[in-house]
C-alpha positions in Angstrom: 149.3 150.5 26.0 151.2 147.7 25.6 152.8 144.5 27.4 156.1 142.3 25.5 155.1 138.9 26.0 158.2 136.8 24.7 158.7 139.6 22.1 154.6 139.8 21.2 153.7 143.0 21.7 150.0 142.2 23.7 147.9 145.9 23.1 145.8 146.1 26.2 143.8 149.1 24.7 141.0 146.6 24.0 140.1 144.5 27.3 141.3 141.0 27.0 140.3 137.7 28.9 142.8 135.7 31.2 141.3 132.4 31.6 141.7 130.4 34.9 143.3 126.9 35.3 143.5 126.1 39.1 145.1 123.3 39.8 144.4 122.7 43.4 142.3 120.8 44.9 140.5 123.4 47.5 140.3 126.2 45.1 136.6 127.5 45.7 135.2 127.1 42.4 136.6 124.6 40.6 139.5 122.9 43.0 139.6 119.3 42.1 137.8 119.5 38.3 140.9 118.9 36.6 142.5 115.7 37.4 144.1 114.1 34.5 146.0 115.7 31.6 143.7 115.6 29.0 141.0 117.5 31.3 143.2 120.0 31.5 144.0 120.2 28.1 140.5 120.1 27.0 139.2 122.6 29.3 143.0 124.9 27.8 141.8 124.4 24.3 138.4 125.8 25.3 139.5 128.7 26.4 141.8 129.2 24.1 139.1 128.9 21.3 136.4 131.3 23.1 138.6 133.9 22.7 141.7 134.2 26.0 144.8 135.3 26.0 146.4 134.7 28.3 145.9 131.1 30.8 146.6 131.8 34.7 147.5 128.4 36.0 147.7 128.0 39.9 148.7 125.5 42.0 148.7 127.2 45.7 144.8 127.8 46.7 144.6 131.6 47.8 140.8 131.4 48.9 141.0 132.0 52.8 142.1 130.0 55.0 143.2 127.8 52.4 145.5 125.1 54.0 149.8 126.2 53.0 151.3 124.8 50.5 155.4 123.8 50.4 157.2 125.4 47.3 158.1 121.3 47.0 154.7 120.5 46.4 153.8 123.7 44.8 156.2 122.6 42.1 156.1 119.3 41.9 151.9 120.2 41.1 152.8 123.1 38.7 155.9 122.3 36.2 154.6 119.3 34.7 151.4 121.0 33.8 153.0 124.2 32.6 155.0 121.3 29.7 151.8 119.9 29.3 150.5 122.6 28.2 153.4 124.0 26.3 154.1 120.9 24.3 150.0 120.5 23.1 150.0 124.6 22.6 153.2 125.6 22.6 151.8 129.9 21.9 150.2 129.6 24.9 150.7 133.1 26.8 151.1 131.0 30.2 151.0 133.1 33.4 151.9 131.9 36.5 149.9 132.0 40.0 152.2 132.6 42.5 154.2 134.8 45.1 157.4 132.7 45.1 160.8 133.9 43.4 162.0 130.4 43.0 158.4 128.9 41.3 158.8 131.9 39.4 161.7 131.5 38.1 161.5 127.8 36.8 158.5 127.9 35.3 159.6 131.2 33.0 162.5 128.6 32.2 160.1 126.4 31.6 158.2 128.5 29.0 155.3 130.4 30.8 155.5 134.1 29.6 154.0 136.5 32.9 154.1 136.5 37.0 151.0 137.0 38.1 151.9 137.2 42.5 149.0 138.1 44.7 151.6 139.8 47.1 153.1 142.2 45.0 156.8 140.8 46.4 156.1 140.9 50.1 155.6 137.0 50.9 159.0 137.0 48.9 161.6 139.9 49.3 163.5 138.1 46.3 160.6 138.0 43.8 161.3 141.6 42.2 164.3 141.1 41.4 163.7 137.5 39.5 161.3 139.5 37.8 163.6 142.0 36.8 166.5 139.1 35.7 163.8 137.2 33.7 162.1 140.3 31.6 158.8 139.6 31.7 155.8 141.2 33.1 154.2 141.3 36.2 150.9 141.4 37.8 151.0 143.0 41.2 147.9 142.5 43.4 147.2 144.2 46.3 146.8 142.0 49.5 147.0 142.3 53.0 148.6 139.4 55.0 148.6 136.2 53.7 145.8 134.2 52.3 146.1 132.3 55.6 145.0 135.6 57.8 144.5 138.5 55.1 140.5 138.4 56.5 141.4 139.4 59.7 143.3 143.1 58.1 140.1 144.5 56.8 140.6 148.2 58.9 141.1 150.8 56.5 141.2 155.0 57.5 140.7 155.1 53.5 140.6 152.5 51.5 141.4 153.8 48.1 144.1 156.1 49.4 145.4 153.2 50.3 145.5 151.0 48.0 147.0 153.2 45.5 149.7 154.3 48.1 150.7 150.2 48.1 151.0 150.6 44.4 152.3 153.6 43.7 155.3 152.3 46.9 155.5 148.8 44.8 155.4 150.4 40.9 158.5 152.3 42.4 160.5 149.5 43.6 159.6 147.3 40.6 160.8 150.2 37.5 164.2 150.8 40.1 164.7 147.6 39.7 164.3 147.7 35.6 160.8 146.2 36.0 158.8 147.7 32.9 155.4 145.8 31.9 153.8 146.0 35.3 149.6 145.2 35.6 148.3 145.8 38.7 145.3 143.9 40.0 143.3 145.4 43.3 142.4 142.2 44.8 138.8 141.7 45.2 138.6 139.6 48.2 141.9 140.2 49.7 141.5 141.2 53.3 138.4 143.2 51.7 135.0 143.1 53.4 131.9 142.2 50.9 131.2 146.2 51.1 134.4 147.2 50.5 134.8 144.9 47.3 131.4 146.6 46.6 133.5 150.7 47.2 136.3 149.4 45.3 134.5 148.6 41.9 132.4 151.6 42.3 135.4 153.9 42.2 138.0 151.7 40.3 138.5 154.6 37.7 140.6 155.9 40.1 143.2 153.4 39.4 143.9 155.7 35.6 146.1 157.2 37.7 148.6 154.8 38.5 148.5 155.0 34.7 149.3 150.8 34.3 146.9 148.6 32.5 144.6 146.8 36.1 143.1 143.4 36.0 140.0 142.5 37.2 139.3 139.2 39.3 136.0 139.0 40.8 134.8 135.6 38.9 132.4 134.0 40.9 133.7 135.1 44.2 132.2 136.2 47.4 131.0 138.9 47.0 129.0 138.3 44.1 127.4 135.0 45.5 126.9 135.9 49.5 125.0 139.2 47.6 122.8 137.0 45.4 122.1 135.0 48.3 123.0 131.9 46.2 126.4 129.6 45.0 129.8 130.2 43.3 128.2 127.7 41.1 124.7 130.3 40.1 127.3 133.1 39.4 128.4 133.2 36.6 125.1 136.4 35.2 126.2 138.1 38.5 129.9 137.6 37.5 129.3 139.1 33.7 127.2 141.8 35.6 130.3 143.2 37.5 132.9 142.2 35.0 130.7 144.9 32.5 130.7 147.1 35.3 135.3 146.6 35.7 135.1 147.1 31.7 133.1 150.7 32.0 135.6 151.6 34.9 138.8 150.8 33.0 139.9 147.5 33.7 142.4 145.9 31.1 142.2 142.5 31.5 138.8 139.8 33.0 140.3 137.2 35.5 137.3 134.5 34.8 136.6 131.2 34.8 133.9 131.6 31.9 135.8 133.0 28.7 133.4 133.1 26.2 130.7 135.1 28.5 133.1 137.4 29.3 134.8 137.9 25.6 130.7 138.3 25.2 130.7 141.4 28.0 134.1 143.0 26.4 132.4 143.0 23.1 129.1 144.5 23.8 130.6 147.0 25.8 133.2 147.8 22.9 130.2 148.4 20.8 128.2 150.6 23.3 131.5 152.5 23.4 131.8 152.7 19.0 128.5 154.1 18.8 
């Protein structure tokens, strides 16, 4: 199972790590942490050294009830960072965390590699056509509503069935436009209760029927620290435990704040499989 990144085939048969770089002031865990260009470059360099295949850059916080950010402000935040990273580390495979087609195009034109869309094209109806035109890999996530409304939309008759149907419909729409490289993200924490997040993780192997790589993003999320009655800051061990479960249930990419520990999860799970 491979995806084409700038002419380079990335084999996802062996799971990969996507390191998170939030440049928003209000992200749930690391908002405002990387305040200078030097801080950003040091963090990116560390993630690459620790084994990240992708770096995911986001300029619009998608945490529950996050403040709305205009497209203009999102571009002002993200484009200089894309330029900064690629000037210092030109071979970096940059993923752009955005649901806006214009932001996606501007960032790809600036040298980014793939697009990570929390709405699977539902918040910007030009997104799928833009991805088709750009011919880049596309991560589509499951979410209902928007970051501002999603926590009021957690009612499902059959959650797994509804999510699988959602992806079948979005993948079909993408395929019709000629989009080949699609990765699916079940959307842990997006329009899902604490219990629903664990049900989804427990049933993650059912996503094999979609026949697309699966990205799992559970790093330091509330599904961990609420269950453990702790904080995001104290949730690294819990993140590693659940990343291990995700790997055992067919995850192809782990999107994380802590790259070294995620790489260790992959190495140990692969050792078990080989034995």
